[in-house]
N, C-alpha and C positions, 0 to 999 in steps of 0.2 A: 503494500499500500504506499502509495507516494504522497508526501506532505505537501499541500498546496500553500504557496506563500503569496502575501500580497506584494503589491509593487513597492511598497516602502521597504519591507523586509529584505526584498531582492536588491534594492539599492544599497541597505545597509551592508548586507554580506558582500556585495559587489566591492565596496569601498574597503572592507575588511580585508579581501582577497587582494586587492590592489596594494594595499598598506603592506601585507606580509610579501608581496613580491617585490616592492620597494627595498624591505629588509634584506631580502636575500642577494639583491643587487649592490648592497653596500660590501665594503671590504671584510673579508671572512674574520676579522678579529672583533669585528664590532657587530656582526649580524645578529648575535645572541642578545646583545643591548637593545638593539632596534626592535627584534621580536617582542622582547619582554615589554619596551616601550607600549608598541602596539595593543599587546595582549591587556596589559594593565588600563590603558586608556579606553578601550572597548569596554570592557567589563565594569570598571568605574561608572562611565559616562552611562551606560544601559541601566545600571541600578539605581542612578540618580533620576530618572526620568520613566514616568508610566507609559507603558504601552499603548495606552489610549490616547496620549497628549501627542498629536499628529504635527502641530506647529512646533513643539519643541525638538521632535526628531528630526524635521526638516531642517530647523536651524543648525542642529548639531551635525546633520550631514553636509550643509553648506560649509558651515566652519571646519570641518572634518576634510573635505576637498580641498579648501585652501591652503589647510597645514600640511597635508600629504603633498600638495604641489612642491612648497617650500621644502619640504624634507627629500623629494624625489630629485632635486637639484645635485648634480654631480659634485658640487663644492662642498655640500655637506657629507662629511666624512665620520662625524661621531655624533651620539645624542647623550644627554643626561639622564643617568638613572639614578633616581634617590634611594635611602636605605629603606623608605616605605615601600617602594617598588620590589626591593630585593626580599623582604620578609614577605610581601605578598607573593611571589613567585614561589618562596620556598614552603608555603602553606598550599598553592595552587599551581603543581606540576602541570606542564604541558601535555599534549596528547601522548606524548612518547613516554610520558611517567616519570620523567626526569626533571629536577628542578635546573633553573638558569643556572650556567657555569658560575655566575658571579654572584651567587647567592650568600648570604651572610656566613654560612658555615664553611663556604669553601675559600675565604680570602680574597677572593678574586673580585674585580669589579668594584672595590670599595671607593668611595666618592669622598671620604673624609681625609 
């Protein structure tokens, strides 16, 4: 049985896929940081808005597209990952089941 999605849901998923492709286009040393940034941003923003608030979702989509265009620029070589993002990643491992390589436990990717 296939899941039918609304046009707005398709747009959000499309933006998410585009953001992950952008992360994979970055230098290998920072791809994990970009993926974590994308995952954290989408999850926290999704939790902050009601699925029925169409105007807010459309606003977030527009803002996300503009932000993604900025990050897609080849001159952007790195992104900031806060300790809050690292703690979130440790508690929410990705699909592969392993936390971000820069998690607080690994000692990598520390920003302080």
